[in-house]
C-alpha positions in Angstrom: -11.3 -16.5 -10.9 -9.1 -16.2 -14.1 -8.2 -12.7 -14.4 -7.7 -9.8 -12.0 -7.0 -6.2 -12.4 -4.5 -4.8 -10.0 -4.4 -1.0 -9.9 -1.2 0.6 -8.5 0.5 -2.5 -9.2 4.0 -0.9 -9.6 3.8 0.7 -6.2 5.3 -0.9 -3.0 2.3 -3.0 -2.0 1.2 -3.4 -5.4 4.4 -4.9 -6.9 4.6 -7.2 -3.9 1.0 -8.2 -4.5 1.4 -9.0 -8.3 4.5 -11.1 -7.5 2.6 -13.0 -4.8 -0.3 -13.6 -7.3 2.0 -14.7 -10.0 3.7 -17.4 -7.6 0.6 -18.5 -6.0 -2.1 -18.2 -8.8 0.1 -19.1 -11.7 -2.9 -19.9 -13.9 -4.4 -16.5 -13.5 -3.9 -13.5 -15.7 -2.7 -10.2 -13.7 -3.6 -7.0 -15.6 -1.4 -4.4 -13.8 -2.5 -0.8 -14.3 -0.3 2.2 -13.1 0.3 5.6 -13.8 3.9 5.6 -12.8 3.8 8.6 -10.8 6.8 9.2 -8.4 5.7 6.3 -6.2 5.2 3.7 -9.1 8.4 1.8 -10.3 8.3 -0.3 -13.2 11.9 -1.5 -12.3 10.2 -3.3 -9.3 8.3 -5.6 -11.8 11.4 -6.2 -13.9 11.3 -10.2 -13.1 7.8 -10.2 -14.7 8.8 -8.3 -18.0 8.4 -11.5 -20.1 5.5 -13.2 -18.3 2.9 -13.6 -20.7 0.3 -13.7 -17.8 1.2 -10.3 -16.5 0.0 -7.5 -18.6 1.4 -4.2 -17.6 -0.6 -1.1 -18.7 0.7 2.5 -18.1 -2.4 4.5 -17.3 -4.7 6.4 -15.0 -7.6 4.9 -13.0 -9.4 8.1 -13.5 -9.6 7.4 -17.3 -12.8 5.8 -17.7 -12.5 4.8 -21.4 -9.1 3.0 -20.7 -10.5 1.3 -17.6 -13.7 0.2 -19.3 -11.5 -1.1 -22.4 -9.3 -3.0 -20.1 -12.1 -4.6 -18.2 -13.8 -5.8 -21.1 -10.9 -6.8 -23.2 -9.4 -9.0 -20.6 -12.7 -10.1 -19.2 -11.5 -9.1 -15.7 -13.2 -11.2 -12.7 -11.9 -8.9 -9.9 -10.4 -5.7 -9.2 -7.8 -5.0 -6.2 -7.5 -1.3 -6.0 -4.2 -0.1 -4.6 -3.8 2.9 -6.8 -3.3 5.7 -4.3 -1.5 8.8 -3.4 -0.3 7.7 -0.1 2.2 10.0 1.6 0.9 12.0 4.4 3.4 14.6 4.1 2.7 15.3 0.4 -1.0 15.5 1.1 -0.3 18.3 3.6 1.7 20.2 0.9 -0.8 19.5 -2.0 -4.1 17.8 -1.2 -5.7 18.2 -4.6 -4.1 15.2 -6.3 -5.1 13.1 -3.4 -8.8 13.9 -4.1 -8.4 13.5 -7.7 -6.7 9.9 -7.7 -8.1 8.5 -4.2 -11.6 9.8 -4.6 -12.5 10.5 -8.2 -10.2 7.6 -9.5 -12.0 5.1 -7.2 -15.4 6.2 -8.3 -14.4 5.8 -12.0 -13.2 2.4 -11.2 -16.4 1.4 -9.3 -18.6 2.6 -12.0 -16.6 0.8 -14.7 -16.7 -2.3 -12.7 -20.6 -2.1 -12.2 -21.3 -1.5 -15.7 -18.8 -4.4 -16.9 -20.3 -6.7 -14.2 -17.0 -7.5 -12.5 -17.6 -10.1 -9.8 -15.6 -8.8 -6.9 -14.1 -5.2 -6.0 -11.5 -5.0 -3.2 -10.7 -1.6 -2.0 -7.5 -1.5 -0.2 -7.4 1.1 2.4 -5.6 2.2 5.5 -6.0 2.3 9.3 -5.3 6.1 9.0 -8.9 6.6 8.3 -9.7 6.0 12.1 -7.5 8.8 13.2 -5.5 8.7 16.3 -5.8 6.2 19.4 -5.2 6.9 23.0 -2.7 4.9 25.1 -5.0 1.8 25.1 -7.5 0.0 22.8 -7.3 -0.9 19.2 -9.3 0.1 16.0 -12.0 -2.4 15.0 -14.0 -2.4 11.9 -16.7 -0.5 13.8 -14.4 2.3 15.0 -15.7 5.7 13.8 -13.8 7.3 10.9 -11.8 10.3 12.1 -9.1 11.1 9.6 -6.5 13.6 10.6 -4.7 14.3 7.2 -5.9 15.1 3.7 -4.5 11.6 2.5 -6.5 9.7 5.3 -9.7 11.9 4.6 -9.6 10.9 0.8 -9.1 7.2 1.6 -12.2 7.4 4.0 -14.1 8.9 1.2 -13.1 6.2 -1.1 -14.1 3.7 1.4 -17.5 5.1 1.8 -17.9 5.4 -1.9 -17.0 1.6 -2.3 -19.5 0.5 0.3 -22.1 2.8 -1.1 -21.7 1.0 -4.4 -22.3 -2.3 -2.5 -25.4 -1.1 -0.8 -27.0 0.9 -3.6 -26.1 -1.3 -6.6 -25.5 -4.6 -5.0 -22.0 -4.8 -6.0 -19.8 -7.3 -4.3 -17.2 -4.9 -2.7 -15.0 -5.7 0.3 -12.9 -2.8 2.1 -9.6 -3.8 3.7 -7.6 -1.4 6.0 -4.0 -2.4 7.2 -1.5 -1.1 9.6 1.8 0.3 8.5 3.5 -2.0 5.9 7.3 -2.4 5.6 9.5 -4.6 3.2 11.3 -4.4 -0.1 10.4 -2.0 -2.8 9.1 0.6 -0.5 9.7 4.1 -1.7 12.5 5.7 0.5 10.3 8.5 1.8 8.7 6.2 4.3 10.0 5.7 7.7 11.6 2.4 7.4 13.3 2.8 4.2 14.2 6.4 4.7 16.0 5.7 7.8 17.9 2.5 6.2 19.0 4.6 3.2 20.0 7.5 5.1 22.1 5.6 7.5 23.7 3.7 4.5 24.7 7.1 3.2 25.7 8.5 6.4 23.0 11.1 6.4 21.0 12.5 9.4 17.9 10.3 10.4 15.0 12.9 10.8 12.5 11.9 13.5 9.3 13.9 14.1 8.9 15.5 17.6 9.8 13.2 20.3 9.6 10.2 18.2 7.2 8.4 20.7 4.4 8.2 18.0 3.3 4.3 18.0 2.6 2.3 14.9 1.5 -1.3 14.3 3.8 -2.8 11.7 3.1 -5.5 9.3 5.4 -7.3 6.8 4.0 -6.5 3.2 3.9 -10.1 2.2 1.7 -10.8 5.2 -0.6 -8.0 4.0 -0.5 -9.3 0.4 -1.5 -12.7 1.7 -4.3 -11.0 3.7 -5.5 -9.3 0.5 -5.6 -12.6 -1.4 -7.6 -14.1 1.5 -10.1 -11.5 1.3 -10.4 -11.9 -2.4 -11.0 -15.7 -2.0 -13.1 -15.8 1.1 -14.2 -12.4 2.2 -18.0 -11.4 2.4 -19.3 -8.7 0.1 -20.1 -5.5 1.9 -17.7 -6.1 4.6 -14.7 -4.2 6.0 -11.6 -6.2 7.3 -8.8 -4.9 9.3 -5.2 -6.4 8.9 -2.5 -5.9 11.6 0.4 -8.0 13.2 -0.2 -7.0 17.0 3.1 -5.4 16.5 3.3 -1.8 18.2 6.5 0.1 18.2 7.3 3.8 18.8 8.8 5.2 15.9 12.1 6.2 17.7 12.6 2.5 18.9 12.3 1.5 15.3 14.9 3.8 14.3 17.2 2.7 17.1 16.8 -0.9 15.9 17.7 -0.1 12.4 20.8 1.5 13.5 21.9 -1.4 15.7 21.2 -3.8 12.5 23.3 -1.4 10.5 26.1 -1.0 12.9 25.7 2.6 13.0 25.5 5.1 16.1 22.4 6.9 17.5 24.3 10.1 17.0 22.8 10.1 13.4 19.3 10.6 14.9 17.9 14.2 14.6 14.8 15.3 16.1 12.7 17.7 13.8 9.4 19.7 14.2 6.5 17.4 14.3 4.2 16.9 11.5 0.9 19.0 11.6 -2.0 16.8 12.9 0.3 13.8 13.5 -1.6 11.0 14.9 -0.3 9.7 18.2 -1.0 5.9 18.1 -2.5 3.3 15.6 -3.3 -0.2 16.6 -5.4 -2.8 14.7 -7.5 -5.6 16.0 -7.4 -8.1 13.1 -9.4 -10.8 14.8 -12.2 -10.6 12.3 -9.9 -11.3 9.5 -8.4 -14.1 11.5 -11.8 -15.5 12.1 -13.5 -15.2 8.9 -10.7 -15.5 6.2 -8.5 -17.8 8.1 -5.5 -15.5 7.7 -2.9 -14.7 10.4 0.6 -12.9 9.8 3.7 -15.2 9.4 6.5 -13.1 9.3 8.1 -11.9 12.8 9.1 -8.2 13.2 12.7 -9.3 14.1 13.0 -11.5 10.9 11.3 -9.1 8.8 13.1 -6.1 9.9 16.3 -7.9 9.4 15.4 -9.1 5.9 14.3 -5.6 5.0 17.6 -4.0 5.9 19.5 -6.7 4.2 17.2 -6.1 1.0 18.1 -2.4 0.9 21.8 -3.2 1.5 21.7 -5.6 -1.3 19.8 -3.5 -3.8 21.4 0.0 -3.6 21.2 0.5 -7.2 17.3 0.2 -6.9 17.1 2.9 -4.3 19.7 5.1 -5.5 17.9 5.6 -8.9 14.7 6.3 -6.9 16.4 9.0 -4.9 17.9 10.5 -8.1 14.8 10.2 -10.0 16.6 7.9 -12.6 14.0 5.0 -12.0 11.4 7.0 -13.9 13.4 6.5 -17.2 13.4 2.6 -16.7 10.0 2.2 -18.4 11.0 4.2 -21.5 14.4 2.3 -21.8 12.8 -1.1 -21.6 9.2 -0.4 -23.2 9.8 2.6 -25.3 7.6 5.6 -25.3 4.4 3.8 -25.7 
């Protein structure tokens, strides 16, 4: 492996993955394709601006001509597809763009990869494709797909397309599904960064319904290491679940964050629940542990405290995201190209 294409590499997970690849695979070239929509922030890649082995390209995965050009110009060996519209609330308000990016965009990538004979394609997905669990049990790779939102439905469709390319065309495709991520550079509309930044500004902390929806949390660096393990050692045509056996009700997460920040629980405000809100997710990651030799390394107590400290120490980053000013960073540093 010498060159990888990371799509969505200016997003939360993507920027962390690009950073990990440059640290752990310094001999590789990373071509980073990102459309820089609301969730893509080129400022998250500022440390790599002068890295000759990090090639940033602003563009759309649905642009077949661009994708084909990049694959051939850089002789790309593997693709890690992290480009996606990913916020459930936004998918409820406007599902169309989720189908365009997550389904049609993935199909364009797959077809371009097939034509260019890319050696491996890693489709990065979510545990939300499995729907909601009861109070017991965990999702396995054999669990039925029962998506509840337009977002998760679009990701399930993309997963099935990717696996169909493996079966129909013999492509080396791997699908990964991960539990909820947290850590630095996360767009502050997701639960943990939203609550941290609201608390730092003295705003109310909106909690859906009773706040007892349960999620399995994994630090973003652990997820990125899992993706690298799948790229290195995964078996084509397989699905791998990634999780940390770390389940918490949303309300308890919010309360822990307030304790770390030294703020009172009076900031919590229960609001009307999200339509179709899944009650519980939990991941069985034993297959990934067994076949990929991967295991999470960051404890939740350590990771949550580090995340809080990161948002405290990088106030300018998230304030620019809040104001929309972050979108001008690319033009200021790279011009209008």
